[in-house]
N, C-alpha and C positions, 0 to 999 in steps of 0.2 A: 261748701263754700260757693258754688255757683248758683244755689238754688234760689237765693233772694237778690233781686237786681232792680233797677229803675228803668223806665223806658220814657224818653223825652221827645216829644213833637215840637218842632219849631220851624219857622220860616225865615228866610232873609229876603227883605224887600227890595225894590229897585233902588233905595238909596244906601243899601248895604246894612241896613239895620236889622239885628238878630231879634226876631218876635217869638216869644213863647206861647204855643197853643196849649199844651197841656203835658202833665208828666204823671205818671203813676208808679208805684211800688208793686212789684210782683213777688210772690213767694211759691214757687213751683215744687209739689212733692213728687219725688223720684220713686217710681214703683220698685218693688224688690227685683233684683236681677237686672235692672238698667243702669245701676251705678257704673261710673268710669266709663259711660259711652257717650259718643256725640249725639245730641238730639236737637231737631229743628222744631220750633213751636212758632206758629203764626199767631199774630195779633191784629185784629182789624181795629180800625180807628176812623171814624167818620169826621172830617174837617169841616166846620162851617167858617164861612168867611168873617173877619173881625168887621165890626160895624163902622161905618164912615171912613173907612180906608179901603184901597185897592187891594184885591187879592194877588196881584200879580208878584210872582218871586219864586224862589226855590225852597221847595219844602222838604225837611229832613227828618230822620228819625234817629235817635241816639239811645244806646243801651250801656249802661253803668253797672259793672261789678264792683267789687271793693276798690282796687286800684286799676282796672281794665275799662277802658272806653272804646266802643265800636260805633261807627256812624255810617250810614247808607251814603250813597253817591248824590242822592237829592233827586227830586223830580221838579222840572221847572214849569210853572203853571202861568199862562197867559190869559188874564181874565179880562173879558168885554163886557160891557154894559148889555142889558136885556134888550131884546128887540133888534139885535145886530142883523142886518141883511146884507147878503153878498151883493155887490153892485155890477156883477158881470152880466152883459147883455147878450153875449155871444149866440144863444139860442134864438132869442127874439130877432136879431139881425138876419140870422140864417133864414129863418121862416119867412120873415118880410121879403127878402131878397128872392126866394124860391117862389113865392105866390106872384110877385111882380113879374119875374121872368116867365111864368106859366101863363099869366094874363097877356103879355106881350106876344108871346108864341100864338096863343088862340087867336088874337087879334090879327096877326100878321097871315096866318093861314086861312081865316075868313075872307081877309081882303084880296089874297091871292085867288083863291077860288071864285069871288064875286067878280074879279077883274077878268077872269077867263070866260065867264059866260057873257 
């Protein structure tokens, strides 16, 4: 009864629209001696972004047996355009400030030594 089932991959975009990615029918052969036991089977699927739309949304996997439906909790994906660069300048400011303070310190020390002579 549970050896034949369908797997559905879909996502819900930021507008709340349900977008189908793919679905497939699976027929699993149960080895002798493994009947009436719980089994876990992994299925991998590579998702490619739909063309001309944003890929941001929550992605789901759902499995359907005859009258039973099981759905995952979903994974939220925030898609950004290619070439995105973080605009944090923290390290650059810290290095610039350190170099500036070091130059001022060296200059002040040189002036004190020159004035002493």
